[in-house]
C-alpha positions in Angstrom: -10.2 -5.7 2.5 -7.7 -7.9 3.7 -4.1 -7.5 2.3 -3.8 -7.5 -1.5 -5.5 -10.7 -2.5 -7.9 -9.4 -4.8 -10.2 -11.3 -7.2 -12.1 -9.9 -10.2 -13.7 -12.9 -12.1 -15.7 -12.6 -15.2 -16.4 -14.7 -18.2 -18.0 -14.3 -21.6 -20.1 -17.5 -22.0 -22.8 -16.1 -24.2 -22.4 -14.3 -27.5 -25.7 -13.2 -28.9 -24.2 -12.3 -32.4 -22.4 -15.4 -32.7 -23.8 -18.4 -31.0 -21.3 -20.8 -32.0 -18.8 -19.2 -29.9 -21.1 -19.8 -26.6 -19.5 -21.7 -24.0 -21.8 -22.6 -21.5 -19.4 -24.3 -19.2 -17.8 -21.2 -18.3 -20.6 -20.5 -15.9 -19.7 -23.3 -13.6 -16.1 -22.8 -14.0 -16.2 -19.1 -12.7 -18.2 -20.1 -9.8 -15.7 -22.7 -9.1 -12.5 -20.3 -9.3 -14.5 -18.0 -7.2 -15.1 -20.8 -4.4 -11.3 -21.8 -4.8 -9.8 -18.3 -4.5 -12.1 -16.8 -1.8 -12.4 -20.1 0.2 -8.7 -21.8 -0.1 -6.7 -19.0 -0.8 -8.3 -16.1 1.0 -8.9 -13.5 -1.8 -11.7 -10.9 -1.7 -13.9 -11.2 -4.6 -14.5 -7.4 -5.6 -16.3 -7.6 -8.8 -19.8 -7.3 -9.4 -19.6 -7.6 -13.3 -20.9 -11.0 -13.5 -21.1 -12.9 -16.7 -21.1 -11.8 -20.1 -20.2 -8.2 -19.5 -19.8 -5.7 -22.4 -16.3 -4.4 -23.4 -18.0 -0.8 -22.5 -18.9 -2.1 -19.0 -15.5 -3.5 -18.3 -13.9 -0.3 -19.7 -16.1 2.1 -17.8 -15.8 0.2 -14.4 -12.2 -0.2 -14.6 -12.0 3.6 -15.5 -14.1 4.7 -12.8 -12.6 2.8 -10.1 -15.5 0.6 -9.3 -13.7 -2.7 -9.8 -11.0 -1.9 -7.3 -12.3 1.1 -5.1 -9.9 4.0 -4.7 -7.8 3.0 -7.9 -8.6 4.8 -11.1 -7.3 3.2 -14.5 -3.5 4.1 -14.4 -2.3 2.0 -17.5 
């Protein structure tokens, strides 16, 4: 990793229990954010959460330090 420019990019674009909340445009928006920050601004994309992670998935990875290696959830 270079410096402290770390990017965790995810989006919830699909809601199985509430389809009216679906936001399919977030898929392309997330990809554009990743391209912009990793290309133009030099960030390192860390997250493998991808699209539509469950709250439990986000919490579990944050607590285990899997999102930012070597860092446990201290908040």
